BALOBA-1460 file (C-alpha; in Angstrom, 3 decimals):
// residues 107
<rec num="1" residu="x" x="0.036" y="0.112" z="-0.052"/>
<rec num="2" residu="x" x="1.327" y="3.555" z="-1.017"/>
<rec num="3" residu="x" x="-0.408" y="6.443" z="0.263"/>
<rec num="4" residu="x" x="0.041" y="10.096" z="0.945"/>
<rec num="5" residu="x" x="0.198" y="11.251" z="4.767"/>
<rec num="6" residu="x" x="0.680" y="14.281" z="6.458"/>
<rec num="7" residu="x" x="0.975" y="15.636" z="10.014"/>
<rec num="8" residu="x" x="2.560" y="18.494" z="11.936"/>
<rec num="9" residu="x" x="6.239" y="17.536" z="13.033"/>
<rec num="10" residu="x" x="7.192" y="18.842" z="16.352"/>
<rec num="11" residu="x" x="11.031" y="19.055" z="17.600"/>
<rec num="12" residu="x" x="13.450" y="17.025" z="16.645"/>
<rec num="13" residu="x" x="17.553" y="16.980" z="17.043"/>
<rec num="14" residu="x" x="18.637" y="19.567" z="14.513"/>
<rec num="15" residu="x" x="21.344" y="16.896" z="13.390"/>
<rec num="16" residu="x" x="18.119" y="14.714" z="12.677"/>
<rec num="17" residu="x" x="15.888" y="17.669" z="11.530"/>
<rec num="18" residu="x" x="17.263" y="17.168" z="7.959"/>
<rec num="19" residu="x" x="15.898" y="14.053" z="7.715"/>
<rec num="20" residu="x" x="12.263" y="14.707" z="9.132"/>
<rec num="21" residu="x" x="9.573" y="15.935" z="6.998"/>
<rec num="22" residu="x" x="8.530" y="19.993" z="6.677"/>
<rec num="23" residu="x" x="6.111" y="21.417" z="8.271"/>
<rec num="24" residu="x" x="2.454" y="20.366" z="7.125"/>
<rec num="25" residu="x" x="3.892" y="18.707" z="3.826"/>
<rec num="26" residu="x" x="2.604" y="15.720" z="2.253"/>
<rec num="27" residu="x" x="4.690" y="12.397" z="1.843"/>
<rec num="28" residu="x" x="4.230" y="9.408" z="0.115"/>
<rec num="29" residu="x" x="4.398" y="6.421" z="2.790"/>
<rec num="30" residu="x" x="4.896" y="2.448" z="1.973"/>
<rec num="31" residu="x" x="3.021" y="-0.288" z="4.764"/>
<rec num="32" residu="x" x="5.892" y="-2.146" z="5.510"/>
<rec num="33" residu="x" x="4.036" y="-4.817" z="7.446"/>
<rec num="34" residu="x" x="0.859" y="-5.673" z="8.557"/>
<rec num="35" residu="x" x="0.064" y="-7.014" z="12.107"/>
<rec num="36" residu="x" x="-3.203" y="-9.028" z="12.875"/>
<rec num="37" residu="x" x="-4.107" y="-7.800" z="16.266"/>
<rec num="38" residu="x" x="-7.478" y="-9.398" z="16.552"/>
<rec num="39" residu="x" x="-9.683" y="-10.570" z="13.933"/>
<rec num="40" residu="x" x="-11.369" y="-7.338" z="13.314"/>
<rec num="41" residu="x" x="-8.233" y="-5.013" z="14.250"/>
<rec num="42" residu="x" x="-4.674" y="-4.540" z="12.282"/>
<rec num="43" residu="x" x="-1.715" y="-2.537" z="13.085"/>
<rec num="44" residu="x" x="0.071" y="-1.146" z="9.732"/>
<rec num="45" residu="x" x="3.599" y="-0.339" z="9.797"/>
<rec num="46" residu="x" x="4.481" y="2.729" z="7.888"/>
<rec num="47" residu="x" x="7.627" y="3.887" z="6.475"/>
<rec num="48" residu="x" x="8.516" y="7.232" z="4.324"/>
<rec num="49" residu="x" x="9.455" y="6.255" z="1.053"/>
<rec num="50" residu="x" x="11.929" y="9.159" z="0.840"/>
<rec num="51" residu="x" x="13.355" y="7.758" z="3.882"/>
<rec num="52" residu="x" x="12.449" y="10.524" z="6.176"/>
<rec num="53" residu="x" x="12.166" y="10.333" z="9.841"/>
<rec num="54" residu="x" x="8.506" y="10.630" z="11.669"/>
<rec num="55" residu="x" x="8.839" y="13.316" z="14.547"/>
<rec num="56" residu="x" x="5.793" y="13.480" z="16.592"/>
<rec num="57" residu="x" x="4.451" y="13.952" z="19.639"/>
<rec num="58" residu="x" x="2.087" y="11.063" z="21.950"/>
<rec num="59" residu="x" x="-1.685" y="11.845" z="20.837"/>
<rec num="60" residu="x" x="-0.768" y="12.903" z="17.442"/>
<rec num="61" residu="x" x="-2.961" y="11.795" z="14.624"/>
<rec num="62" residu="x" x="-1.739" y="10.962" z="11.104"/>
<rec num="63" residu="x" x="-3.804" y="12.112" z="7.716"/>
<rec num="64" residu="x" x="-4.010" y="9.734" z="4.890"/>
<rec num="65" residu="x" x="-4.827" y="10.393" z="1.475"/>
<rec num="66" residu="x" x="-6.244" y="7.076" z="-0.180"/>
<rec num="67" residu="x" x="-7.328" y="6.496" z="-3.966"/>
<rec num="68" residu="x" x="-10.109" y="3.928" z="-3.829"/>
<rec num="69" residu="x" x="-11.866" y="2.874" z="-6.884"/>
<rec num="70" residu="x" x="-11.270" y="6.031" z="-8.431"/>
<rec num="71" residu="x" x="-12.378" y="8.155" z="-5.206"/>
<rec num="72" residu="x" x="-9.939" y="10.291" z="-3.501"/>
<rec num="73" residu="x" x="-10.822" y="9.632" z="0.432"/>
<rec num="74" residu="x" x="-9.149" y="11.444" z="3.466"/>
<rec num="75" residu="x" x="-9.071" y="9.621" z="7.037"/>
<rec num="76" residu="x" x="-7.017" y="10.592" z="10.041"/>
<rec num="77" residu="x" x="-5.963" y="7.389" z="12.095"/>
<rec num="78" residu="x" x="-4.093" y="8.241" z="15.664"/>
<rec num="79" residu="x" x="-0.645" y="7.350" z="15.648"/>
<rec num="80" residu="x" x="0.010" y="4.355" z="17.743"/>
<rec num="81" residu="x" x="3.936" y="3.913" z="18.001"/>
<rec num="82" residu="x" x="5.924" y="5.639" z="20.189"/>
<rec num="83" residu="x" x="7.503" y="8.873" z="19.532"/>
<rec num="84" residu="x" x="10.945" y="7.252" z="20.357"/>
<rec num="85" residu="x" x="11.143" y="5.208" z="16.880"/>
<rec num="86" residu="x" x="11.572" y="7.899" z="14.366"/>
<rec num="87" residu="x" x="12.118" y="5.597" z="11.482"/>
<rec num="88" residu="x" x="8.433" y="3.924" z="11.305"/>
<rec num="89" residu="x" x="5.048" y="4.958" z="12.044"/>
<rec num="90" residu="x" x="2.273" y="2.959" z="13.186"/>
<rec num="91" residu="x" x="-1.749" y="3.032" z="12.734"/>
<rec num="92" residu="x" x="-4.178" y="0.770" z="14.445"/>
<rec num="93" residu="x" x="-7.288" y="0.163" z="12.312"/>
<rec num="94" residu="x" x="-10.188" y="-1.443" z="13.266"/>
<rec num="95" residu="x" x="-12.542" y="-2.836" z="10.678"/>
<rec num="96" residu="x" x="-15.918" y="-1.128" z="10.534"/>
<rec num="97" residu="x" x="-19.185" y="-2.810" z="8.841"/>
<rec num="98" residu="x" x="-19.548" y="-0.378" z="5.567"/>
<rec num="99" residu="x" x="-16.271" y="1.321" z="6.562"/>
<rec num="100" residu="x" x="-14.916" y="1.947" z="2.801"/>
<rec num="101" residu="x" x="-11.339" y="2.697" z="4.016"/>
<rec num="102" residu="x" x="-11.325" y="0.183" z="7.002"/>
<rec num="103" residu="x" x="-11.879" y="-2.354" z="4.563"/>
<rec num="104" residu="x" x="-10.361" y="-1.634" z="2.140"/>
<rec num="105" residu="x" x="-6.916" y="-1.477" z="4.751"/>
<rec num="106" residu="x" x="-7.696" y="-4.856" z="5.546"/>
<rec num="107" residu="x" x="-8.536" y="-6.257" z="2.491"/>
């Protein structure tokens, strides 16, 4: 899965800042792994296609922009990984009955 994602950045060490996303920018992220948590919950491990690091605070969310069957859709997901791991970012999604994006992600 490739998707465009965006979120605001927070302070990060100056030496690493050149490899982090610019405030409010959109980047392509790739799903590197899917973890089955339960029968209807999956965690998606994302990394930036550019190699940039993620910088976020606990409680922050990610805006995901997808094209599903020719329709552009946008959803927000809370980041479920700790901020101490800047190379990947996790979102955990529960399959919702009739949910366009959650079902697409799960399938």
